[in-house]
Backbone as CSV, one residue per row, in Angstrom:
resi,resn,N_x,N_y,N_z,CA_x,CA_y,CA_z,C_x,C_y,C_z
1,UNK,0.832,-1.182,0.000,0.000,0.000,0.000,0.874,1.241,0.000
2,UNK,0.336,2.330,-0.514,1.007,3.625,-0.504,0.282,4.501,0.501
3,UNK,1.023,4.976,1.488,0.461,5.830,2.533,0.836,7.279,2.239
4,UNK,0.239,8.186,2.982,0.610,9.603,2.868,1.084,10.086,4.220
5,UNK,2.228,10.792,4.211,2.737,11.466,5.397,2.316,12.930,5.294
6,UNK,1.471,13.370,6.209,1.050,14.773,6.291,1.907,15.410,7.382
7,UNK,2.759,16.353,7.030,3.649,16.983,8.001,3.360,18.479,8.026
8,UNK,3.249,19.015,9.230,2.999,20.441,9.402,3.930,21.002,10.462
9,UNK,4.238,22.281,10.314,4.990,23.001,11.336,3.984,23.921,12.006
10,UNK,3.502,23.546,13.202,2.426,24.301,13.830,2.930,25.529,14.570
11,UNK,4.196,25.602,14.870,4.872,26.814,15.314,6.342,26.634,14.985
12,UNK,7.080,27.703,14.952,8.478,27.629,14.508,9.242,26.576,15.317
13,UNK,9.786,25.584,14.611,10.576,24.538,15.251,9.762,23.455,15.943
14,UNK,8.454,23.439,15.736,7.587,22.418,16.342,6.731,21.793,15.239
15,UNK,6.920,20.516,15.033,6.296,19.812,13.920,5.358,18.713,14.402
16,UNK,4.421,18.372,13.531,3.536,17.230,13.773,3.379,16.473,12.471
17,UNK,3.008,15.209,12.600,2.759,14.424,11.394,1.581,13.489,11.637
18,UNK,0.951,13.113,10.524,-0.091,12.093,10.515,0.206,11.179,9.330
19,UNK,-0.046,9.915,9.509,0.080,8.954,8.420,-1.328,8.481,8.091
20,UNK,-1.673,8.522,6.801,-3.010,8.086,6.402,-2.922,7.157,5.200
21,UNK,-4.015,6.446,4.994,-4.165,5.591,3.819,-5.603,5.707,3.362
22,UNK,-5.775,6.125,2.111,-7.100,6.304,1.525,-8.004,7.151,2.418
23,UNK,-7.427,8.226,2.981,-8.190,9.169,3.787,-8.375,8.796,5.236
24,UNK,-7.981,7.598,5.613,-8.125,7.166,7.008,-6.812,7.366,7.744
25,UNK,-6.872,8.105,8.851,-5.669,8.334,9.640,-5.269,7.048,10.355
26,UNK,-4.004,6.677,10.212,-3.486,5.461,10.837,-2.809,5.759,12.166
27,UNK,-1.967,6.789,12.202,-1.293,7.202,13.429,-0.607,8.532,13.194
28,UNK,-0.076,9.124,14.247,0.629,10.389,14.129,1.208,10.795,15.462
29,UNK,1.854,11.943,15.468,2.465,12.470,16.689,2.717,13.955,16.488
30,UNK,2.923,14.656,17.583,3.193,16.091,17.545,4.325,16.407,18.507
31,UNK,4.883,17.600,18.339,5.946,18.049,19.217,7.335,17.621,18.778
32,UNK,7.478,17.195,17.539,8.798,16.814,17.035,9.540,18.074,16.603
33,UNK,10.866,17.979,16.505,11.669,19.183,16.313,12.059,19.477,14.862
34,UNK,11.746,18.565,13.932,12.129,18.821,12.540,11.279,18.001,11.577
35,UNK,11.294,18.423,10.339,10.623,17.693,9.276,11.256,16.305,9.131
36,UNK,12.569,16.259,9.204,13.278,14.985,9.089,12.902,14.023,10.225
37,UNK,12.753,14.546,11.430,12.351,13.708,12.562,10.948,13.143,12.344
38,UNK,10.060,13.936,11.747,8.719,13.452,11.423,8.777,12.323,10.404
39,UNK,9.601,12.486,9.371,9.746,11.426,8.371,10.203,10.124,9.019
40,UNK,11.202,10.216,9.885,11.736,9.024,10.535,10.700,8.379,11.455
41,UNK,9.992,9.175,12.222,8.972,8.635,13.126,7.847,7.970,12.346
42,UNK,7.441,8.594,11.238,6.394,8.007,10.398,6.857,6.672,9.823
43,UNK,8.091,6.631,9.355,8.646,5.374,8.838,8.663,4.295,9.910
44,UNK,9.101,4.663,11.100,9.226,3.699,12.190,7.892,3.071,12.595
45,UNK,6.795,3.799,12.373,5.489,3.293,12.776,4.773,2.454,11.743
46,UNK,5.340,2.332,10.545,4.663,1.610,9.470,4.787,0.100,9.617
47,UNK,3.775,-0.592,9.154,3.805,-2.046,9.106,4.420,-2.529,7.804
48,UNK,4.543,-3.827,7.685,5.182,-4.442,6.517,4.362,-4.294,5.239
49,UNK,3.074,-3.947,5.352,2.245,-3.829,4.156,2.449,-2.510,3.411
50,UNK,3.107,-1.540,4.021,3.387,-0.266,3.354,4.617,-0.431,2.460
51,UNK,4.520,0.077,1.245,5.604,-0.036,0.270,6.220,1.308,-0.091
52,UNK,5.397,2.355,-0.035,5.841,3.686,-0.431,5.009,4.721,0.310
53,UNK,5.476,5.984,0.251,4.744,7.056,0.923,4.790,8.331,0.100
54,UNK,3.637,8.991,0.016,3.566,10.352,-0.508,3.957,11.264,0.650
55,UNK,4.776,12.254,0.389,5.192,13.191,1.426,4.535,14.537,1.140
56,UNK,3.766,15.031,2.104,3.111,16.334,1.992,3.539,17.197,3.172
57,UNK,4.089,18.377,2.875,4.477,19.329,3.908,3.617,20.570,3.750
58,UNK,2.883,20.920,4.793,1.959,22.060,4.784,0.952,21.938,3.645
59,UNK,0.526,20.718,3.369,-0.491,20.482,2.355,0.014,20.372,0.929
60,UNK,1.314,20.531,0.713,1.889,20.445,-0.635,2.617,19.114,-0.771
61,UNK,2.167,18.285,-1.701,2.811,16.990,-1.931,4.079,17.211,-2.743
62,UNK,5.196,16.746,-2.211,6.468,16.933,-2.905,6.904,15.698,-3.681
63,UNK,6.282,14.551,-3.391,6.647,13.358,-4.131,6.168,12.087,-3.469
64,UNK,6.296,10.997,-4.210,5.991,9.659,-3.717,7.285,8.870,-3.771
65,UNK,7.642,8.267,-2.640,8.951,7.632,-2.507,8.822,6.204,-1.998
66,UNK,9.612,5.277,-2.537,9.705,3.951,-1.923,10.243,4.124,-0.492
67,UNK,9.811,3.270,0.409,10.237,3.404,1.808,11.746,3.308,1.955
68,UNK,12.391,2.488,1.133,13.853,2.377,1.207,14.522,3.705,0.891
69,UNK,13.983,4.450,-0.047,14.528,5.765,-0.373,14.363,6.716,0.801
70,UNK,13.185,6.703,1.420,12.957,7.555,2.590,13.927,7.218,3.718
71,UNK,14.183,5.941,3.916,15.085,5.518,4.984,16.526,5.932,4.699
72,UNK,16.942,5.843,3.444,18.338,6.136,3.098,18.602,7.617,2.814
73,UNK,17.596,8.329,2.364,17.797,9.713,1.936,16.854,10.675,2.652
74,UNK,16.569,10.409,3.914,15.653,11.244,4.691,15.979,12.731,4.665
75,UNK,17.244,13.117,4.903,17.565,14.544,4.871,17.299,15.199,3.507
76,UNK,17.605,14.490,2.434,17.370,15.032,1.096,15.871,15.136,0.803
77,UNK,15.099,14.132,1.206,13.652,14.165,0.992,13.041,15.298,1.802
78,UNK,13.487,15.489,3.044,12.986,16.578,3.886,13.304,17.935,3.253
79,UNK,14.518,18.105,2.751,14.898,19.361,2.105,14.061,19.602,0.850
80,UNK,13.842,18.542,0.067,13.018,18.668,-1.143,11.595,19.070,-0.780
81,UNK,11.031,18.466,0.258,9.673,18.807,0.691,9.597,20.270,1.118
82,UNK,10.567,20.722,1.888,10.575,22.121,2.338,10.700,23.070,1.140
83,UNK,11.620,22.795,0.224,11.833,23.674,-0.929,10.610,23.700,-1.853
84,UNK,10.000,22.546,-2.056,8.800,22.486,-2.899,7.679,23.323,-2.291
85,UNK,7.463,23.177,-0.995,6.415,23.937,-0.315,6.708,25.431,-0.374
86,UNK,7.945,25.824,-0.128,8.308,27.242,-0.192,8.078,27.804,-1.592
87,UNK,8.419,27.045,-2.627,8.222,27.501,-4.001,6.737,27.679,-4.316
88,UNK,5.917,26.741,-3.898,4.475,26.837,-4.142,3.891,28.013,-3.352
89,UNK,4.301,28.176,-2.101,3.804,29.307,-1.298,4.169,30.643,-1.951
90,UNK,5.361,30.740,-2.526,5.785,31.979,-3.180,4.934,32.261,-4.420
91,UNK,4.660,31.245,-5.219,3.818,31.425,-6.401,2.416,31.876,-5.997
92,UNK,1.884,31.288,-4.945,0.551,31.661,-4.462,0.559,33.119,-3.974
93,UNK,1.600,33.512,-3.223,1.712,34.904,-2.762,1.751,35.867,-3.948
94,UNK,2.561,35.553,-4.937,2.704,36.415,-6.104,1.387,36.540,-6.884
95,UNK,0.594,35.481,-6.865,-0.686,35.490,-7.584,-1.792,36.159,-6.773
96,UNK,-1.468,36.561,-5.570,-2.493,37.211,-4.732,-3.366,36.241,-3.984
97,UNK,-2.901,35.029,-3.794,-3.658,34.027,-3.055,-4.282,33.013,-3.973
98,UNK,-4.862,32.003,-3.354,-5.513,30.946,-4.114,-6.841,31.442,-4.666
99,UNK,-7.111,31.079,-5.897,-8.388,31.451,-6.518,-9.148,30.172,-6.832
100,UNK,-10.390,30.166,-6.480,-11.238,29.003,-6.736,-12.243,29.380,-7.819
101,UNK,-12.515,28.467,-8.714,-13.531,28.757,-9.691,-13.124,28.393,-10.998
């Protein structure tokens, strides 16, 4: 199965994560100190049936990764997630916010 890691920074330097599958929350935690720590904690809680994970930081999906990649390249995946989210936030700011319709 492919799960999704939802990671948020609820205040500067304080992170939380939730792991879900098909919209159902499986587990999560709060009060972690970094995006990378959230990735590792999410990985540690997965069962053997999980094969890959979508990584979303502040609601922006940065990619879908095999679990082995997440385990071996956690710092790079965390940096990519942060940079992707920052780039999307900047585009939204420049456009004057999100427009629906």
